[in-house]
C-alpha atoms as an extended CHARMM CRD file, in Angstrom:
* protein
*
       293  EXT
         1         1  MET       CA             41.7930000000       -1.9280000000        3.7460000000  PROA      1               0.0000000000
         2         2  LYS       CA             39.5020000000       -0.3350000000        1.2080000000  PROA      2               0.0000000000
         3         3  THR       CA             35.8180000000       -1.0950000000        1.2500000000  PROA      3               0.0000000000
         4         4  GLY       CA             33.7230000000       -2.0760000000       -1.7670000000  PROA      4               0.0000000000
         5         5  VAL       CA             36.3620000000       -4.5530000000       -3.0070000000  PROA      5               0.0000000000
         6         6  GLU       CA             35.9390000000       -8.3020000000       -2.8530000000  PROA      6               0.0000000000
         7         7  GLN       CA             38.6190000000       -9.2970000000       -0.3800000000  PROA      7               0.0000000000
         8         8  LEU       CA             41.1350000000      -12.0610000000       -0.8960000000  PROA      8               0.0000000000
         9         9  THR       CA             41.9600000000      -14.3890000000        1.9170000000  PROA      9               0.0000000000
        10        10  LEU       CA             45.3020000000      -13.8670000000        3.6100000000  PROA      10              0.0000000000
        11        11  ASP       CA             46.8570000000      -16.8700000000        1.8760000000  PROA      11              0.0000000000
        12        12  GLU       CA             45.5040000000      -15.7690000000       -1.5060000000  PROA      12              0.0000000000
        13        13  ARG       CA             46.8180000000      -12.2510000000       -1.0170000000  PROA      13              0.0000000000
        14        14  LEU       CA             50.2970000000      -13.4250000000       -0.0360000000  PROA      14              0.0000000000
        15        15  LYS       CA             50.4460000000      -15.8050000000       -2.9800000000  PROA      15              0.0000000000
        16        16  TYR       CA             49.3670000000      -13.0380000000       -5.3760000000  PROA      16              0.0000000000
        17        17  LEU       CA             51.9730000000      -10.6160000000       -4.0090000000  PROA      17              0.0000000000
        18        18  ARG       CA             54.7130000000      -13.2500000000       -4.2590000000  PROA      18              0.0000000000
        19        19  ILE       CA             53.8690000000      -13.7020000000       -7.9330000000  PROA      19              0.0000000000
        20        20  MET       CA             53.7340000000       -9.9490000000       -8.5860000000  PROA      20              0.0000000000
        21        21  ARG       CA             56.9330000000       -9.1630000000       -6.6640000000  PROA      21              0.0000000000
        22        22  ALA       CA             59.1640000000      -10.7730000000       -9.3040000000  PROA      22              0.0000000000
        23        23  ARG       CA             57.5860000000       -8.6510000000      -12.0470000000  PROA      23              0.0000000000
        24        24  TYR       CA             57.6910000000       -5.5390000000       -9.8790000000  PROA      24              0.0000000000
        25        25  GLN       CA             61.3960000000       -5.8750000000       -9.0800000000  PROA      25              0.0000000000
        26        26  GLN       CA             62.3520000000       -6.2750000000      -12.7280000000  PROA      26              0.0000000000
        27        27  ALA       CA             60.1470000000       -3.4680000000      -14.0830000000  PROA      27              0.0000000000
        28        28  ASP       CA             61.1290000000        0.1150000000      -14.9030000000  PROA      28              0.0000000000
        29        29  ARG       CA             59.8070000000        3.0730000000      -12.9150000000  PROA      29              0.0000000000
        30        30  GLN       CA             56.7390000000        3.6790000000      -15.0560000000  PROA      30              0.0000000000
        31        31  THR       CA             55.7980000000       -0.0210000000      -15.1220000000  PROA      31              0.0000000000
        32        32  LYS       CA             56.2870000000       -0.2500000000      -11.3630000000  PROA      32              0.0000000000
        33        33  THR       CA             53.7240000000        2.5030000000      -10.8820000000  PROA      33              0.0000000000
        34        34  ALA       CA             51.2040000000        0.6320000000      -13.0400000000  PROA      34              0.0000000000
        35        35  LEU       CA             51.8860000000       -2.6770000000      -11.2810000000  PROA      35              0.0000000000
        36        36  LEU       CA             51.5440000000       -1.0190000000       -7.8990000000  PROA      36              0.0000000000
        37        37  ASP       CA             48.1910000000        0.4560000000       -8.9110000000  PROA      37              0.0000000000
        38        38  GLN       CA             47.0810000000       -2.9970000000      -10.0070000000  PROA      38              0.0000000000
        39        39  MET       CA             48.1560000000       -4.6470000000       -6.7230000000  PROA      39              0.0000000000
        40        40  VAL       CA             46.3590000000       -1.9610000000       -4.7030000000  PROA      40              0.0000000000
        41        41  ALA       CA             43.1790000000       -2.5660000000       -6.7240000000  PROA      41              0.0000000000
        42        42  VAL       CA             43.3440000000       -6.3830000000       -6.3840000000  PROA      42              0.0000000000
        43        43  THR       CA             44.2940000000       -6.6210000000       -2.7140000000  PROA      43              0.0000000000
        44        44  GLY       CA             42.3360000000       -3.6300000000       -1.4190000000  PROA      44              0.0000000000
        45        45  LEU       CA             45.3540000000       -2.6080000000        0.6840000000  PROA      45              0.0000000000
        46        46  HSD       CA             46.7890000000        0.8770000000        1.0690000000  PROA      46              0.0000000000
        47        47  ARG       CA             49.6400000000        1.7190000000       -1.3240000000  PROA      47              0.0000000000
        48        48  LYS       CA             52.2520000000        1.9510000000        1.4500000000  PROA      48              0.0000000000
        49        49  SER       CA             51.0360000000       -1.3350000000        2.9360000000  PROA      49              0.0000000000
        50        50  VAL       CA             51.6160000000       -3.0830000000       -0.3910000000  PROA      50              0.0000000000
        51        51  LEU       CA             55.1360000000       -1.6260000000       -0.5640000000  PROA      51              0.0000000000
        52        52  ARG       CA             55.8940000000       -2.8170000000        2.9710000000  PROA      52              0.0000000000
        53        53  GLN       CA             54.7130000000       -6.3210000000        2.1720000000  PROA      53              0.0000000000
        54        54  LEU       CA             56.7090000000       -6.4600000000       -1.0530000000  PROA      54              0.0000000000
        55        55  GLY       CA             59.8060000000       -5.6730000000        1.0110000000  PROA      55              0.0000000000
        56        56  GLY       CA             59.0810000000       -8.4900000000        3.4680000000  PROA      56              0.0000000000
        57        57  ASP       CA             59.1620000000      -12.2890000000        3.1260000000  PROA      57              0.0000000000
        58        58  LEU       CA             55.4400000000      -12.5770000000        2.2590000000  PROA      58              0.0000000000
        59        59  GLN       CA             54.9560000000      -15.5430000000        4.6110000000  PROA      59              0.0000000000
        60        60  ARG       CA             52.4830000000      -16.1130000000        7.4030000000  PROA      60              0.0000000000
        61        61  HSD       CA             53.9010000000      -15.8930000000       10.9160000000  PROA      61              0.0000000000
        62        62  PRO       CA             52.3840000000      -17.0110000000       14.2250000000  PROA      62              0.0000000000
        63        63  ARG       CA             51.1550000000      -14.3010000000       16.5340000000  PROA      63              0.0000000000
        64        64  SER       CA             53.6460000000      -13.1530000000       19.1380000000  PROA      64              0.0000000000
        65        65  THR       CA             50.8000000000      -12.8530000000       21.6700000000  PROA      65              0.0000000000
        66        66  GLU       CA             47.4830000000      -14.6580000000       21.6070000000  PROA      66              0.0000000000
        67        67  ARG       CA             44.3390000000      -12.5850000000       21.3250000000  PROA      67              0.0000000000
        68        68  SER       CA             42.2870000000      -12.5140000000       24.5060000000  PROA      68              0.0000000000
        69        69  ALA       CA             38.9280000000      -14.2490000000       24.5370000000  PROA      69              0.0000000000
        70        70  THR       CA             36.0880000000      -12.0930000000       23.2310000000  PROA      70              0.0000000000
        71        71  TYR       CA             33.2530000000      -14.1230000000       24.7360000000  PROA      71              0.0000000000
        72        72  GLY       CA             33.1170000000      -15.4410000000       28.2770000000  PROA      72              0.0000000000
        73        73  PRO       CA             31.7600000000      -18.6840000000       29.7150000000  PROA      73              0.0000000000
        74        74  GLU       CA             28.2130000000      -17.2980000000       29.9240000000  PROA      74              0.0000000000
        75        75  VAL       CA             28.1030000000      -16.9960000000       26.1190000000  PROA      75              0.0000000000
        76        76  GLN       CA             29.4420000000      -20.5080000000       25.6520000000  PROA      76              0.0000000000
        77        77  ALA       CA             26.9100000000      -21.8820000000       28.1440000000  PROA      77              0.0000000000
        78        78  ALA       CA             24.0640000000      -20.0820000000       26.3500000000  PROA      78              0.0000000000
        79        79  LEU       CA             25.2290000000      -21.3820000000       22.9570000000  PROA      79              0.0000000000
        80        80  ALA       CA             25.3300000000      -24.9300000000       24.3480000000  PROA      80              0.0000000000
        81        81  VAL       CA             21.6960000000      -24.6640000000       25.5030000000  PROA      81              0.0000000000
        82        82  ILE       CA             20.6500000000      -23.1460000000       22.1670000000  PROA      82              0.0000000000
        83        83  ALA       CA             22.4570000000      -25.8650000000       20.2020000000  PROA      83              0.0000000000
        84        84  GLU       CA             20.7710000000      -28.6150000000       22.2050000000  PROA      84              0.0000000000
        85        85  SER       CA             17.3290000000      -27.0430000000       21.8200000000  PROA      85              0.0000000000
        86        86  LEU       CA             17.8150000000      -26.8790000000       18.0140000000  PROA      86              0.0000000000
        87        87  ASP       CA             18.9550000000      -30.5200000000       17.9170000000  PROA      87              0.0000000000
        88        88  TYR       CA             22.4990000000      -29.5160000000       16.9340000000  PROA      88              0.0000000000
        89        89  VAL       CA             21.7800000000      -28.2140000000       13.4660000000  PROA      89              0.0000000000
        90        90  CYS       CA             24.8520000000      -26.8650000000       11.6890000000  PROA      90              0.0000000000
        91        91  ALA       CA             26.2470000000      -23.4770000000       12.7320000000  PROA      91              0.0000000000
        92        92  GLU       CA             25.2180000000      -21.8620000000        9.4410000000  PROA      92              0.0000000000
        93        93  ARG       CA             21.5580000000      -22.6190000000       10.2130000000  PROA      93              0.0000000000
        94        94  ARG       CA             21.8520000000      -22.1100000000       13.9530000000  PROA      94              0.0000000000
        95        95  HSD       CA             23.5380000000      -18.7000000000       13.7360000000  PROA      95              0.0000000000
        96        96  PRO       CA             20.5570000000      -16.6670000000       12.3420000000  PROA      96              0.0000000000
        97        97  GLN       CA             18.3050000000      -18.0910000000       15.0830000000  PROA      97              0.0000000000
        98        98  VAL       CA             20.6170000000      -17.5490000000       18.0580000000  PROA      98              0.0000000000
        99        99  VAL       CA             18.9280000000      -14.4440000000       19.4830000000  PROA      99              0.0000000000
       100       100  THR       CA             15.3800000000      -15.5910000000       18.6860000000  PROA      100             0.0000000000
       101       101  THR       CA             15.9740000000      -19.0080000000       20.2450000000  PROA      101             0.0000000000
       102       102  ALA       CA             17.5720000000      -17.3960000000       23.3030000000  PROA      102             0.0000000000
       103       103  GLU       CA             14.4530000000      -15.2440000000       23.7570000000  PROA      103             0.0000000000
       104       104  TYR       CA             12.1590000000      -18.2960000000       23.5000000000  PROA      104             0.0000000000
       105       105  LEU       CA             14.2980000000      -20.2210000000       25.9970000000  PROA      105             0.0000000000
       106       106  THR       CA             14.2510000000      -17.2510000000       28.4020000000  PROA      106             0.0000000000
       107       107  ALA       CA             10.4630000000      -17.0520000000       28.1440000000  PROA      107             0.0000000000
       108       108  HSD       CA             10.2420000000      -20.7140000000       29.1870000000  PROA      108             0.0000000000
       109       109  GLY       CA             12.7550000000      -20.4290000000       32.0130000000  PROA      109             0.0000000000
       110       110  GLU       CA             15.5420000000      -22.3860000000       30.2950000000  PROA      110             0.0000000000
       111       111  LEU       CA             17.9450000000      -19.4550000000       29.9090000000  PROA      111             0.0000000000
       112       112  LEU       CA             18.6480000000      -16.0700000000       31.4990000000  PROA      112             0.0000000000
       113       113  LEU       CA             19.0910000000      -13.5360000000       28.6900000000  PROA      113             0.0000000000
       114       114  THR       CA             20.6700000000      -10.3680000000       30.0890000000  PROA      114             0.0000000000
       115       115  PRO       CA             21.0710000000       -7.2410000000       27.9300000000  PROA      115             0.0000000000
       116       116  THR       CA             24.8410000000       -7.8350000000       27.7870000000  PROA      116             0.0000000000
       117       117  LEU       CA             24.3920000000      -11.4590000000       26.7250000000  PROA      117             0.0000000000
       118       118  ARG       CA             21.8010000000      -10.4860000000       24.1200000000  PROA      118             0.0000000000
       119       119  ALA       CA             24.1560000000       -7.8980000000       22.5990000000  PROA      119             0.0000000000
       120       120  GLN       CA             26.9660000000      -10.4590000000       22.4100000000  PROA      120             0.0000000000
       121       121  LEU       CA             24.7370000000      -13.0600000000       20.7730000000  PROA      121             0.0000000000
       122       122  ALA       CA             23.5360000000      -10.4730000000       18.2650000000  PROA      122             0.0000000000
       123       123  HSD       CA             27.1050000000       -9.7650000000       17.0900000000  PROA      123             0.0000000000
       124       124  ILE       CA             28.5860000000      -13.2620000000       17.2290000000  PROA      124             0.0000000000
       125       125  SER       CA             29.7240000000      -14.8620000000       13.9550000000  PROA      125             0.0000000000
       126       126  PHE       CA             28.6730000000      -18.2900000000       12.7600000000  PROA      126             0.0000000000
       127       127  SER       CA             32.2810000000      -19.5180000000       12.9150000000  PROA      127             0.0000000000
       128       128  THR       CA             32.3880000000      -18.5980000000       16.6050000000  PROA      128             0.0000000000
       129       129  VAL       CA             29.0460000000      -20.3200000000       17.1440000000  PROA      129             0.0000000000
       130       130  ARG       CA             30.4950000000      -23.4480000000       15.5450000000  PROA      130             0.0000000000
       131       131  ARG       CA             33.6850000000      -23.2440000000       17.6070000000  PROA      131             0.0000000000
       132       132  LEU       CA             32.0660000000      -22.5810000000       21.0010000000  PROA      132             0.0000000000
       133       133  ALA       CA             29.1930000000      -25.0840000000       20.5980000000  PROA      133             0.0000000000
       134       134  PRO       CA             30.4460000000      -27.7540000000       18.1900000000  PROA      134             0.0000000000
       135       135  GLY       CA             27.8900000000      -30.4500000000       18.9880000000  PROA      135             0.0000000000
       136       136  PRO       CA             26.9710000000      -33.1340000000       21.5120000000  PROA      136             0.0000000000
       137       137  ALA       CA             29.7780000000      -34.5490000000       23.5950000000  PROA      137             0.0000000000
       138       138  ALA       CA             31.3210000000      -37.6400000000       22.0980000000  PROA      138             0.0000000000
       139       139  ASN       CA             30.6230000000      -40.9580000000       23.7560000000  PROA      139             0.0000000000
       140       140  PRO       CA             33.4540000000      -42.5130000000       25.7720000000  PROA      140             0.0000000000
       141       141  ALA       CA             35.6850000000      -44.9550000000       23.9730000000  PROA      141             0.0000000000
       142       142  ARG       CA             33.5790000000      -47.8590000000       22.8600000000  PROA      142             0.0000000000
       143       143  ILE       CA             34.2400000000      -51.3400000000       24.0490000000  PROA      143             0.0000000000
       144       144  VAL       CA             35.8660000000      -53.2800000000       21.2340000000  PROA      144             0.0000000000
       145       145  ARG       CA             34.8490000000      -56.9130000000       21.1050000000  PROA      145             0.0000000000
       146       146  PRO       CA             36.5930000000      -59.2450000000       18.6680000000  PROA      146             0.0000000000
       147       147  TYR       CA             34.2460000000      -61.0020000000       16.3120000000  PROA      147             0.0000000000
       148       148  PRO       CA             33.8200000000      -64.6940000000       17.1170000000  PROA      148             0.0000000000
       149       149  ARG       CA             35.3770000000      -67.2790000000       14.8980000000  PROA      149             0.0000000000
       150       150  LEU       CA             32.7760000000      -68.8960000000       12.7110000000  PROA      150             0.0000000000
       151       151  GLY       CA             33.1290000000      -72.3540000000       14.0890000000  PROA      151             0.0000000000
       152       152  ASN       CA             30.5710000000      -74.4460000000       12.2430000000  PROA      152             0.0000000000
       153       153  ALA       CA             30.0210000000      -75.1090000000        8.5610000000  PROA      153             0.0000000000
       154       154  ARG       CA             26.5580000000      -73.5010000000        8.5820000000  PROA      154             0.0000000000
       155       155  GLN       CA             27.9850000000      -70.1400000000        9.6920000000  PROA      155             0.0000000000
       156       156  GLN       CA             30.9070000000      -70.3090000000        7.2930000000  PROA      156             0.0000000000
       157       157  GLN       CA             28.5250000000      -70.8730000000        4.4120000000  PROA      157             0.0000000000
       158       158  LEU       CA             26.7010000000      -67.5960000000        5.0430000000  PROA      158             0.0000000000
       159       159  LEU       CA             27.5540000000      -65.1720000000        2.2780000000  PROA      159             0.0000000000
       160       160  ALA       CA             29.6090000000      -62.1740000000        3.4930000000  PROA      160             0.0000000000
       161       161  LYS       CA             28.6230000000      -59.0960000000        1.5130000000  PROA      161             0.0000000000
       162       162  ARG       CA             26.9980000000      -55.6590000000        1.5650000000  PROA      162             0.0000000000
       163       163  LEU       CA             23.3730000000      -55.1840000000        0.5580000000  PROA      163             0.0000000000
       164       164  PRO       CA             23.2290000000      -52.8810000000       -2.5120000000  PROA      164             0.0000000000
       165       165  TRP       CA             22.2900000000      -49.3190000000       -1.6310000000  PROA      165             0.0000000000
       166       166  ASP       CA             20.0040000000      -49.0300000000       -4.6720000000  PROA      166             0.0000000000
       167       167  THR       CA             17.8920000000      -52.0590000000       -3.7710000000  PROA      167             0.0000000000
       168       168  ALA       CA             14.4230000000      -51.1680000000       -5.0750000000  PROA      168             0.0000000000
       169       169  VAL       CA             12.4210000000      -54.0840000000       -3.6390000000  PROA      169             0.0000000000
       170       170  PRO       CA             11.4780000000      -53.9520000000        0.0680000000  PROA      170             0.0000000000
       171       171  GLY       CA             12.2630000000      -56.8740000000        2.3310000000  PROA      171             0.0000000000
       172       172  TYR       CA             16.0510000000      -56.8180000000        2.6610000000  PROA      172             0.0000000000
       173       173  LEU       CA             16.8070000000      -56.1070000000        6.3190000000  PROA      173             0.0000000000
       174       174  GLU       CA             19.9990000000      -55.0350000000        8.0870000000  PROA      174             0.0000000000
       175       175  LEU       CA             20.1410000000      -56.1620000000       11.7570000000  PROA      175             0.0000000000
       176       176  ASP       CA             22.1830000000      -54.8440000000       14.6550000000  PROA      176             0.0000000000
       177       177  LEU       CA             22.2110000000      -55.0940000000       18.4340000000  PROA      177             0.0000000000
       178       178  VAL       CA             22.9610000000      -51.9040000000       20.3900000000  PROA      178             0.0000000000
       179       179  PHE       CA             24.5760000000      -52.3420000000       23.8170000000  PROA      179             0.0000000000
       180       180  HSD       CA             23.4160000000      -50.1250000000       26.7180000000  PROA      180             0.0000000000
       181       181  CYS       CA             26.0630000000      -51.0830000000       29.2380000000  PROA      181             0.0000000000
       182       182  GLY       CA             27.5100000000      -47.8080000000       30.5340000000  PROA      182             0.0000000000
       183       183  PRO       CA             31.2700000000      -47.8360000000       31.1810000000  PROA      183             0.0000000000
       184       184  SER       CA             31.4030000000      -51.6060000000       31.8450000000  PROA      184             0.0000000000
       185       185  SER       CA             30.2120000000      -54.6010000000       29.8580000000  PROA      185             0.0000000000
       186       186  SER       CA             30.0920000000      -56.9520000000       32.8490000000  PROA      186             0.0000000000
       187       187  GLY       CA             26.8070000000      -58.3210000000       34.1690000000  PROA      187             0.0000000000
       188       188  GLU       CA             23.3470000000      -58.1300000000       32.6540000000  PROA      188             0.0000000000
       189       189  PHE       CA             22.0620000000      -54.9790000000       30.9850000000  PROA      189             0.0000000000
       190       190  GLY       CA             19.6980000000      -53.8260000000       28.2820000000  PROA      190             0.0000000000
       191       191  TYR       CA             20.0270000000      -54.0480000000       24.5160000000  PROA      191             0.0000000000
       192       192  THR       CA             18.0950000000      -52.7680000000       21.5280000000  PROA      192             0.0000000000
       193       193  LEU       CA             17.6570000000      -55.0190000000       18.5030000000  PROA      193             0.0000000000
       194       194  GLN       CA             17.0300000000      -52.9330000000       15.3990000000  PROA      194             0.0000000000
       195       195  MET       CA             16.0970000000      -53.9520000000       11.8580000000  PROA      195             0.0000000000
       196       196  ILE       CA             16.1790000000      -51.5440000000        8.8950000000  PROA      196             0.0000000000
       197       197  ASP       CA             14.7490000000      -52.1650000000        5.4360000000  PROA      197             0.0000000000
       198       198  VAL       CA             17.2970000000      -50.9630000000        2.8690000000  PROA      198             0.0000000000
       199       199  ALA       CA             14.8270000000      -49.9550000000        0.1460000000  PROA      199             0.0000000000
       200       200  THR       CA             12.2610000000      -48.0460000000        2.2280000000  PROA      200             0.0000000000
       201       201  GLY       CA             14.0990000000      -47.1410000000        5.4440000000  PROA      201             0.0000000000
       202       202  TRP       CA             11.2650000000      -48.7790000000        7.4310000000  PROA      202             0.0000000000
       203       203  SER       CA             12.5770000000      -49.6730000000       10.8700000000  PROA      203             0.0000000000
       204       204  GLY       CA             11.6370000000      -51.8320000000       13.8110000000  PROA      204             0.0000000000
       205       205  ARG       CA             13.1230000000      -52.0400000000       17.3020000000  PROA      205             0.0000000000
       206       206  ARG       CA             12.7670000000      -54.3250000000       20.3020000000  PROA      206             0.0000000000
       207       207  ALA       CA             14.2210000000      -53.9380000000       23.8070000000  PROA      207             0.0000000000
       208       208  LEU       CA             16.0340000000      -56.9530000000       25.3020000000  PROA      208             0.0000000000
       209       209  LEU       CA             17.3960000000      -57.8030000000       28.7310000000  PROA      209             0.0000000000
       210       210  GLY       CA             20.5000000000      -59.8350000000       27.9900000000  PROA      210             0.0000000000
       211       211  ARG       CA             21.3740000000      -61.3120000000       24.6270000000  PROA      211             0.0000000000
       212       212  SER       CA             20.6540000000      -64.9830000000       25.1630000000  PROA      212             0.0000000000
       213       213  TYR       CA             19.2510000000      -67.0810000000       22.3430000000  PROA      213             0.0000000000
       214       214  VAL       CA             15.7740000000      -66.9400000000       23.9010000000  PROA      214             0.0000000000
       215       215  ALA       CA             15.8060000000      -63.1190000000       24.1520000000  PROA      215             0.0000000000
       216       216  VAL       CA             17.1530000000      -62.5690000000       20.6330000000  PROA      216             0.0000000000
       217       217  ALA       CA             14.8560000000      -65.1710000000       19.0690000000  PROA      217             0.0000000000
       218       218  ASP       CA             11.8040000000      -63.6540000000       20.7840000000  PROA      218             0.0000000000
       219       219  ALA       CA             12.7680000000      -60.1720000000       19.5560000000  PROA      219             0.0000000000
       220       220  CYS       CA             13.3430000000      -61.4530000000       16.0180000000  PROA      220             0.0000000000
       221       221  ASP       CA              9.9950000000      -63.2430000000       15.9940000000  PROA      221             0.0000000000
       222       222  TYR       CA              8.1840000000      -60.0930000000       17.1300000000  PROA      222             0.0000000000
       223       223  LEU       CA              9.9160000000      -57.7870000000       14.6410000000  PROA      223             0.0000000000
       224       224  LEU       CA              9.6250000000      -60.1250000000       11.6460000000  PROA      224             0.0000000000
       225       225  THR       CA              5.9300000000      -60.8650000000       12.2130000000  PROA      225             0.0000000000
       226       226  GLN       CA              4.6220000000      -57.5580000000       13.5990000000  PROA      226             0.0000000000
       227       227  GLN       CA              6.7150000000      -54.6280000000       12.4110000000  PROA      227             0.0000000000
       228       228  PHE       CA              7.0640000000      -54.8160000000        8.6230000000  PROA      228             0.0000000000
       229       229  PRO       CA              4.0290000000      -54.3620000000        6.3210000000  PROA      229             0.0000000000
       230       230  PHE       CA              5.6160000000      -56.0570000000        3.2970000000  PROA      230             0.0000000000
       231       231  PRO       CA              7.0630000000      -59.5010000000        2.4960000000  PROA      231             0.0000000000
       232       232  LEU       CA             10.5900000000      -60.1270000000        3.7790000000  PROA      232             0.0000000000
       233       233  SER       CA             13.3530000000      -61.7710000000        1.7870000000  PROA      233             0.0000000000
       234       234  GLU       CA             16.7400000000      -61.5090000000        3.4960000000  PROA      234             0.0000000000
       235       235  LEU       CA             18.2780000000      -60.9630000000        6.9330000000  PROA      235             0.0000000000
       236       236  HSD       CA             21.6970000000      -59.3030000000        7.0080000000  PROA      236             0.0000000000
       237       237  PRO       CA             23.2630000000      -59.1000000000       10.5170000000  PROA      237             0.0000000000
       238       238  ASP       CA             26.8410000000      -58.3510000000       11.4990000000  PROA      238             0.0000000000
       239       239  ASN       CA             29.1770000000      -61.0710000000       12.7790000000  PROA      239             0.0000000000
       240       240  GLY       CA             28.0840000000      -60.8970000000       16.4180000000  PROA      240             0.0000000000
       241       241  SER       CA             27.6410000000      -64.1750000000       18.2460000000  PROA      241             0.0000000000
       242       242  GLU       CA             24.0850000000      -63.1610000000       19.1990000000  PROA      242             0.0000000000
       243       243  PHE       CA             23.1570000000      -63.6500000000       15.5090000000  PROA      243             0.0000000000
       244       244  LEU       CA             25.6220000000      -66.2230000000       14.2000000000  PROA      244             0.0000000000
       245       245  ASN       CA             24.8890000000      -69.1260000000       16.4990000000  PROA      245             0.0000000000
       246       246  ALA       CA             23.4150000000      -72.4990000000       15.6990000000  PROA      246             0.0000000000
       247       247  ASN       CA             20.2840000000      -72.0120000000       17.8350000000  PROA      247             0.0000000000
       248       248  LEU       CA             19.1590000000      -68.7720000000       16.2340000000  PROA      248             0.0000000000
       249       249  LEU       CA             20.0000000000      -69.9480000000       12.7200000000  PROA      249             0.0000000000
       250       250  ARG       CA             17.9200000000      -73.0840000000       13.3660000000  PROA      250             0.0000000000
       251       251  PHE       CA             15.0420000000      -71.0210000000       14.7770000000  PROA      251             0.0000000000
       252       252  ILE       CA             14.9050000000      -68.7690000000       11.7260000000  PROA      252             0.0000000000
       253       253  ALA       CA             15.2140000000      -71.7220000000        9.3580000000  PROA      253             0.0000000000
       254       254  GLN       CA             12.2780000000      -73.4750000000       11.0430000000  PROA      254             0.0000000000
       255       255  HSD       CA              9.8940000000      -70.5310000000       11.4490000000  PROA      255             0.0000000000
       256       256  PHE       CA             10.8520000000      -68.2860000000        8.5430000000  PROA      256             0.0000000000
       257       257  THR       CA             11.7220000000      -70.7490000000        5.8140000000  PROA      257             0.0000000000
       258       258  HSD       CA             11.5050000000      -68.1270000000        3.0510000000  PROA      258             0.0000000000
       259       259  LEU       CA             14.2180000000      -65.8960000000        4.5260000000  PROA      259             0.0000000000
       260       260  VAL       CA             17.7970000000      -65.9250000000        3.2610000000  PROA      260             0.0000000000
       261       261  TRP       CA             20.6860000000      -65.2610000000        5.6640000000  PROA      261             0.0000000000
       262       262  SER       CA             23.7660000000      -63.2430000000        4.7740000000  PROA      262             0.0000000000
       263       263  ARG       CA             26.2940000000      -61.3980000000        6.9150000000  PROA      263             0.0000000000
       264       264  SER       CA             28.4860000000      -58.3190000000        6.7090000000  PROA      264             0.0000000000
       265       265  ARG       CA             32.2220000000      -58.6190000000        6.3310000000  PROA      265             0.0000000000
       266       266  PRO       CA             34.1240000000      -58.3610000000        9.6490000000  PROA      266             0.0000000000
       267       267  TYR       CA             35.2110000000      -54.8130000000       10.5960000000  PROA      267             0.0000000000
       268       268  ARG       CA             33.4420000000      -53.2640000000        7.5790000000  PROA      268             0.0000000000
       269       269  LYS       CA             30.9950000000      -50.7270000000        9.0210000000  PROA      269             0.0000000000
       270       270  ASN       CA             29.8580000000      -49.6950000000        5.5380000000  PROA      270             0.0000000000
       271       271  ASP       CA             28.3650000000      -53.1460000000        5.0710000000  PROA      271             0.0000000000
       272       272  HSD       CA             25.8800000000      -52.1060000000        7.7750000000  PROA      272             0.0000000000
       273       273  ARG       CA             25.5970000000      -48.4250000000        6.9090000000  PROA      273             0.0000000000
       274       274  ASN       CA             21.7960000000      -48.0900000000        7.1130000000  PROA      274             0.0000000000
       275       275  VAL       CA             21.2850000000      -49.6710000000       10.5060000000  PROA      275             0.0000000000
       276       276  GLU       CA             24.4320000000      -48.0330000000       11.9430000000  PROA      276             0.0000000000
       277       277  GLN       CA             23.0600000000      -44.6210000000       10.9880000000  PROA      277             0.0000000000
       278       278  LYS       CA             19.6700000000      -45.3680000000       12.5200000000  PROA      278             0.0000000000
       279       279  ASN       CA             21.3690000000      -46.6450000000       15.6810000000  PROA      279             0.0000000000
       280       280  ALA       CA             22.5740000000      -43.0900000000       16.2390000000  PROA      280             0.0000000000
       281       281  THR       CA             19.3590000000      -41.2400000000       15.3760000000  PROA      281             0.0000000000
       282       282  LEU       CA             16.6890000000      -43.6690000000       16.6050000000  PROA      282             0.0000000000
       283       283  VAL       CA             18.3940000000      -45.3360000000       19.5810000000  PROA      283             0.0000000000
       284       284  ARG       CA             21.3770000000      -43.4820000000       21.0360000000  PROA      284             0.0000000000
       285       285  ALA       CA             19.8790000000      -40.0030000000       20.5170000000  PROA      285             0.0000000000
       286       286  LEU       CA             16.8580000000      -41.0220000000       22.6080000000  PROA      286             0.0000000000
       287       287  LEU       CA             18.7340000000      -42.8750000000       25.3510000000  PROA      287             0.0000000000
       288       288  GLY       CA             21.4660000000      -40.2830000000       25.9230000000  PROA      288             0.0000000000
       289       289  GLY       CA             25.1800000000      -40.7430000000       26.3960000000  PROA      289             0.0000000000
       290       290  VAL       CA             25.2860000000      -44.4410000000       27.1670000000  PROA      290             0.0000000000
       291       291  LEU       CA             28.2180000000      -46.4880000000       25.9980000000  PROA      291             0.0000000000
       292       292  CYS       CA             26.9750000000      -48.4780000000       23.0500000000  PROA      292             0.0000000000
       293       293  LYS       CA             28.4730000000      -51.0670000000       20.7440000000  PROA      293             0.0000000000
């Protein structure tokens, strides 16, 4: 292929040649020469290569034999360490810093950078970086718990909605409880109660052992009185039984009379988008690969 010509992708080139082939086959000798010159200029291919492709079916075909791996496990292991140290930024940003980061990690004893490994990292493409080190391992399948039926009239009267994303006034809080139960939800284990203000992104968290009324009420009292430097107006939890129970609703009504309760719609994660996002960055990212609700 000629250099100095902006190259088409393979699919674009095949589509272009399919369009031009009909004109080429119907043209006279002189016009064919001109069309061939044009196709050579557009595709960047050699003249005989264009002729061969025009005589074929101009379709993509799978390889008869797979290409052998260019980079071994030592490169993939190094890229995994580099990706983790850079907090899994995208491959486009990670790629220019691969060699430099590898040198820093070697200086601090986190990586062994041999001359062969350094040469491979210097020539690796960003698409290969993305493929070999895509990101942190996904959590195991989450435990799916059906939402409880809202059994009393007080719960059923709570408005099911989504807090507007463009809320300009602080004080509208999304609530969620993150489970830290490992592969099993049986027994007692830790939780994190998190509250996020929609307008400002201000957040507060409280660790709990168990999710009894006493534990959740104590965490709510601490967060609502100690963690937010502005007046609060509304609490917006999901439909979990730890929030929608008569005891907690009564506690909030007695001690925080100015607060309005609402709830997200069942199975609508976007109704809780702010706190769900912060669950990943402010809770799960710090606690590692635990199985979380």
